[in-house]
C-alpha positions, -999 to +999 in steps of 0.1 A: -229+226-457-221+196-435-213+202-398-177+199-388-169+170-364-162+180-328-127+176-315-120+143-300-117+147-262-083+139-247-080+117-217-061+134-188-042+111-163-021+139-147-038+137-114-032+099-113+004+103-121+008+129-094-007+107-068+015+077-077+046+099-076+036+113-042+028+079-029+063+067-040+081+097-025+064+090+009+075+054+009+110+064+000+112+090+028+101+064+053+127+038+041+153+067+041+145+071+079+151+033+084+185+035+066+195+066+085+188+049+119+207+018+109+237+039+095+239+060+126+240+028+148+268+014+127+288+046+125+286+055+163+285+018+175+251+021+190+228-009+198+192-001+197+179-037+201+170-029+238+145-005+225+124-031+208+091-044+221+097-067+251+064-084+258+045-078+291+072-057+306+065-020+312+099-011+296+091-029+265+061-006+258+085+020+243+093-004+215+058+001+202+068+035+192+103+028+179+108-008+171+097-006+135+127+017+129+152-007+144+168-035+125+193-059+136+214-063+106+220-047+071+204-079+057+174-076+079+169-038+067+176-048+031+149-074+031+123-049+044+132-021+021+118-033-010+085-045+005+081-012+024+085+008-009+063-013-031+036-021-007+037+015+009+034+030-026+005+007-036-014+013-004-010+052-005-018+053-043-047+029-043-064+038-010-053+073-001-080+079+024-079+045+041-042+047+044-044+074+069-059+050+092-043+018+081-006+029+086-008+041+120-031+013+131-006-014+116+024+005+129+012+007+165-012-022+164+013-048+155+034-037+183+007-039+207-001-074+196+035-085+201+035-069+236+005-088+245+011-122+231+046-127+217+075-146+234+097-129+258+124-114+237+132-079+220+111-078+188+124-051+162+120-044+126+093-031+103+080-065+092+048-061+109+041-030+090+049-048+056+025-077+065-002-054+076-001-035+043+003-067+022-028-083+039-049-051+036-041-046-001-047-082-010-081-085+010-093-052-006-089-068-040-111-097-029-137-076-013-140-046-037-136-064-070-130-031-089-103-027-116-077-010-095-082-030-064-078-062-083-046-050-101-030-040-068-039-071-052-025-093-079+006-071-081+014-076-043+004-111-042+028-120-071+057-100-056+052-108-019+028-135-017+055-158-003+058-136+027+027-150+040+044-180+053+061-156+077+030-157+099+041-192+110+068-201+135+091-216+110+124-198+114+141-194+149+149-158+158+123-144+135+094-125+152+065-144+134+043-128+162+049-094+145+040-108+112+009-124+123-002-093+142+002-071+113-015-095+090-046-098+111-049-062+115-046-056+078-074-081+071-097-065+098-091-031+085-099-041+049-133-053+059-138-021+080-127+005+053-135-013+020-158+015+010-137+045+024-120+052-011-143+054-040-136+031-069-118+047-099-142+059-128-145+035-156-120+041-183-130+051-217-106+041-245-098+066-273-114+043-298-145+044-280-146+081-279-138+083-317-167+060-323-192+081-303-178+114-320-182+097-354-218+086-347-228+121-334-213+136-365-229+113-390-263+118-372-260+157-375-248+153-411-279+133-420-302+159-403-285+187-423-288+168-457-324+159-451-336+192-439-359+211-466-343+240-484 
């Protein structure tokens, strides 16, 4: 009697989907905070601009904590919303361990860079965080060269690669210093943390599994047929 072929193993990506969903939710929660701050300012007539980073003045240090939460207009906030959601999700999903260091380092580090080197004006907005995440994800794709890192790097580059021009002083009234500080920190962190998250396991496709199962089954069948009575 020929042996029955074993059942084909099923690939389970539930953990991967759960991590992606959790990353998206965290990014959405942060952007919700940004919108609540802006809507509160509009409803109650508050102006939070004076809480931004003001370089080389002690009072301006408080902006390191709160400036990324403050936006000058709805257009400014809307421009940052999409990039924060996409880049934040990509970072948290692709590099869950590294993100625990990258997010606070870029959040606070970009503000520190602005306080030390920027023009004397109030600098507000979450653009520094966006540029830091963008440069980190893109650089990681170059350094690691694994399947997930490359995919995430290409995704963020095609969607937001044009943002990189923002590190240059091309538009008056835009804090390119915040963009540049975040981008530099993101690149440095990519070199420092490139091995912190293990690469994803090599994916085995169903047709490969079926071929392996078939080979094993045929081999066992031949042994059974050729064995002496």
